[in-house]
C-alpha positions in Angstrom: 3.6 3.3 14.2 2.4 0.0 15.5 0.9 -2.6 13.0 -0.9 -5.6 14.3 -1.5 -8.3 11.7 -4.2 -10.9 12.1 -3.4 -14.0 10.0 -3.8 -17.7 10.0 -0.3 -17.9 8.4 1.8 -15.3 10.2 5.0 -17.1 9.2 4.4 -15.8 5.6 5.5 -12.3 6.8 8.9 -13.3 8.2 10.9 -13.0 5.0 9.3 -9.6 4.2 9.9 -8.0 7.6 13.4 -9.5 8.0 14.9 -8.0 4.8 15.6 -4.7 3.1 13.9 -1.5 4.1 11.2 -3.0 6.4 13.9 -4.7 8.5 15.9 -1.5 8.8 12.8 0.5 9.6 11.8 -1.9 12.4 15.3 -2.0 13.9 15.4 1.8 13.8 12.1 2.0 15.7 10.1 3.7 12.9 7.5 1.0 13.4 6.8 -2.1 15.3 4.8 -5.1 14.1 3.0 -8.0 15.8 1.6 -11.2 14.4 -1.6 -12.5 15.8 -2.9 -15.9 14.7 -6.6 -15.4 15.4 -7.0 -19.2 15.6 -5.6 -18.8 19.1 -8.8 -16.9 20.0 -11.3 -19.5 19.1 -13.7 -20.6 21.7 -14.2 -24.2 20.5 -12.1 -27.2 21.3 -11.2 -27.9 17.7 -9.9 -24.3 17.1 -12.2 -23.9 14.1 -12.2 -20.4 12.6 -14.6 -21.1 9.7 -18.0 -22.7 9.1 -20.5 -23.4 6.3 -22.4 -20.3 5.0 -26.0 -20.0 6.0 -28.2 -20.4 2.9 -25.8 -22.9 1.3 -23.2 -22.2 -1.3 -19.6 -23.1 -2.1 -16.7 -22.5 0.3 -16.3 -21.7 4.0 -16.8 -18.4 5.8 -14.6 -17.0 8.6 -16.5 -16.9 11.9 -16.9 -13.6 13.7 -16.0 -14.7 17.2 -12.2 -15.3 16.8 -11.6 -12.1 14.9 -13.8 -9.9 17.2 -12.0 -11.3 20.3 -8.5 -10.8 18.7 -9.2 -7.2 17.7 -10.8 -6.4 21.1 -7.8 -7.9 22.9 -5.4 -5.8 20.9 -7.4 -2.6 21.5 -7.6 -3.3 25.2 -3.8 -3.9 25.4 -2.8 -0.8 23.4 -5.5 1.4 24.9 -6.0 3.1 21.6 -8.6 3.3 18.9 -6.7 2.0 15.9 -7.9 1.8 12.2 -9.0 -1.7 11.5 -8.3 -2.7 7.9 -9.9 -5.6 6.1 -8.0 -7.0 3.1 -10.8 -7.8 0.8 -11.4 -7.9 -3.0 -14.5 -5.8 -2.4 -12.6 -3.0 -0.7 -11.6 0.3 -2.2 -8.7 0.1 -4.7 -5.5 0.9 -2.9 -3.7 4.1 -4.0 -0.7 6.2 -3.0 -3.1 8.7 -1.5 -4.5 6.0 0.8 -0.9 5.0 1.7 -0.2 8.6 2.7 -3.4 8.7 4.7 -2.6 5.5 6.6 1.0 6.5 7.2 -0.3 9.3 9.6 -1.8 6.8 12.0 -0.3 5.6 15.3 -1.7 2.1 15.1 -3.2 -0.1 12.4 -4.8 -3.6 12.7 -4.8 -5.5 9.4 -7.0 -8.5 9.0 -6.0 -11.1 6.5 -8.8 -13.4 5.4 -8.9 -16.9 3.8 -11.5 -19.2 2.4 -14.7 -17.9 0.7 -15.0 -14.7 2.8 -15.8 -13.1 6.1 -19.0 -13.2 8.2 -20.6 -9.9 7.2 -20.7 -8.7 10.8 -16.9 -8.4 10.8 -17.2 -6.0 7.9 -20.1 -3.9 9.3 -19.3 -3.8 13.0 -15.5 -4.1 13.4 -13.7 -2.7 10.4 -13.0 1.0 9.5 -11.4 0.4 6.1 -11.7 -2.2 3.4 -8.8 -2.4 1.0 -8.2 -4.2 -2.3 -4.8 -4.1 -4.1 -6.4 -4.8 -7.5 -9.2 -6.4 -9.4 -8.2 -10.0 -8.9 -8.5 -12.6 -6.1 -5.6 -14.1 -4.1 -5.6 -17.1 -1.8 -5.5 -14.9 1.2 -5.0 -11.4 2.4 -1.4 -11.8 3.5 0.2 -10.8 0.2 -2.1 -7.7 0.0 -1.2 -6.8 3.6 2.5 -7.0 2.7 2.0 -4.5 -0.2 0.1 -2.1 2.0 2.6 -2.2 4.9 5.6 -1.8 2.6 4.0 1.2 0.8 3.1 3.1 4.0 6.2 2.3 6.1 8.5 3.8 3.5 6.5 7.1 4.0 7.4 7.3 7.7 9.9 9.9 8.7 13.5 8.8 8.4 12.8 5.4 6.8 14.1 6.4 3.4 17.6 7.9 3.1 16.1 11.0 1.6 12.6 12.0 2.7 12.1 13.9 -0.6 12.2 10.5 -2.4 8.7 9.6 -1.3 7.3 13.0 -2.2 8.6 12.7 -5.7 7.4 9.1 -6.3 5.0 8.1 -9.0 1.4 9.0 -8.0 2.5 11.2 -5.1 2.5 14.2 -7.4 -0.5 13.0 -9.4 1.8 12.0 -12.3 4.0 9.0 -13.1 7.6 9.7 -12.3 10.0 11.2 -14.8 12.9 9.2 -16.3 16.1 8.7 -14.3 19.7 8.5 -15.5 23.0 7.8 -13.8 26.7 7.3 -14.8 28.0 6.8 -17.4 26.7 9.7 -19.4 27.3 7.7 -22.6 26.5 4.0 -22.4 26.9 2.1 -25.7 26.1 5.3 -27.6 23.0 5.9 -25.6 23.5 9.4 -24.1 21.9 11.1 -21.1 19.8 14.1 -22.1 22.0 17.2 -22.2 19.7 19.2 -19.9 20.6 16.9 -17.0 24.3 17.7 -17.4 23.8 21.4 -17.7 23.7 22.3 -14.1 20.7 24.6 -14.7 18.3 23.5 -12.1 15.4 25.5 -13.4 15.7 23.8 -16.8 16.2 20.4 -15.2 13.0 20.8 -13.1 11.0 21.9 -16.2 12.4 18.9 -18.2 11.4 16.5 -15.4 7.9 18.0 -15.1 7.4 17.7 -18.9 8.7 14.2 -19.1 6.5 13.1 -16.1 3.5 14.7 -17.8 4.4 13.0 -21.1 4.8 9.6 -19.5 1.5 10.0 -17.7 -0.3 11.1 -20.9 1.0 8.2 -22.9 0.6 5.5 -20.2 -2.1 6.6 -17.7 -4.1 9.3 -19.3 -6.8 8.7 -16.6 -4.6 10.3 -14.0 -4.8 13.6 -15.8 -8.6 14.0 -15.4 -8.5 15.8 -12.1 -5.1 17.4 -12.4 -4.8 21.2 -12.7 -2.4 22.1 -15.5 -0.8 25.4 -16.5 -1.2 26.8 -19.9 2.3 25.7 -20.8 1.5 22.2 -19.7 -1.7 22.1 -21.7 0.4 23.2 -24.8 2.8 20.3 -24.1 -0.1 17.9 -24.3 -0.9 18.9 -27.8 2.6 17.9 -28.8 1.9 14.3 -28.0 -1.6 13.9 -29.5 -0.2 12.0 -32.5 1.5 9.4 -30.4 
């Protein structure tokens, strides 16, 4: 996968891409990334990327020209038709399902905005996806882009030590993930559930499914609205109605 990031502050990404999983994934060739400061594509002598909004109002608006030219230059160089993602509070709320969808792409261009907003023509004529990481506003799109990139790169083949880890993550199955335990089996009198020590894999899987369902029911009941449950799982739900 190739990820091109359009940002006025590309140096913000250095720490993220040079540590932990993203560094290893890049060094292993699972993905490559490029920073593009779209200020370099301005056609005015002062390198201005923003201007006052027509009709008046507070704040400055990003001009279309530098961003259009930057995206078109990337597409011409790569000779592909990549997804163009706009980080924007008005976009669709980001989910694990969206991460899984984007992880299948060969190339992504991610635009990180600043100031009051974007010229609407960027949104309507250039962008394929608008993404928001939550119902709040950040200074710019860089932090949101880092979240998106981290979440989808970890889904690429070979990035995680065990590819099953991503499949079993919270939200990937439609449920929050079940509790995890490791050694020692008895820590300060707090014991690991006996079923996990039993060696009976069928019982362990059932316990994990039940605990995942319970955790989801108690913490994120909304996730169960579109989930198909077995009769046994529906019976489990009745056990927790008094919580």
